Steps between C-alpha positions, in 0.01 A plus 500: 500500500857637513792264456839601633753359257799596712516332836764667721573175682608320182697781337876478478684730737758705312810632668566873492843637410554618858434150639769330288805378693803337338732255667835361386593139420843348439559194282828312455525392135779248556419191286144628442314417177434822305134441409394380843680790669336745257149376583557544873641850444224612262227396745662703778563803279140503373363461854325168438631369831279751683131466571445857377620427143356737242600448134502869402710626796864469593511379860759227470811459710869554427716196421879490541671213314861419587758255356352548152817372331426148636154469342424181300302389195357149462593281206709655223328838512814673623668440161200461266235753613491817292403853600403731213497878488469751217711812455226686313692507172411282200653154543603590854390187684758384753510171688691387805509202735482498882865392501612821322251714693630372836854612411396856406203564733457233770149599613347559157372143449297511822383856431372398154320197644327712766422780253316256273284386794387855584232696315613708205476876530553760768396281794734215402796734456436657841474158666826385340686779682423316826739221397857552625764258363855470639804280442649355816365490855509873574231753411426858614147422627585346839354807674151396378529169693378277215325174585694202365312266267647151480420364152595148604218489756238623250564211259793260469506549120589869540866416572730287281709259701818365341 
């Protein structure tokens, strides 16, 4: 009696590199909560919104984020949260807050949040290049005809209302 352990009907279909297609999405970050925006972006960049998701392949989509200077934190995190980095020298640990980081590099807080939701290593670094962050309404990717994602319609908690 021979038992076939691999049934072709139940095996997962993997996507080939030639079959991968990328689309473009545009998100307006005006009054958006950083963490909630980062989760939406990381799912799109990884390709988890597609039915052909494969963890070891990069077949995510491009995301353009505009109005990054108007992004929000909940609670007192804007003043109290700390980001740490190390220079590589002894005693070289540096800390900063989102408040200071927003003055110097407006998109860095969102980029760090998304980066920490992606896998570490080569694949995660490649997927992070699909995130395009811009201050203001204008961006150079209008020729790609990005689909607009309205965060407010996904969940009412994604946007802070004053």
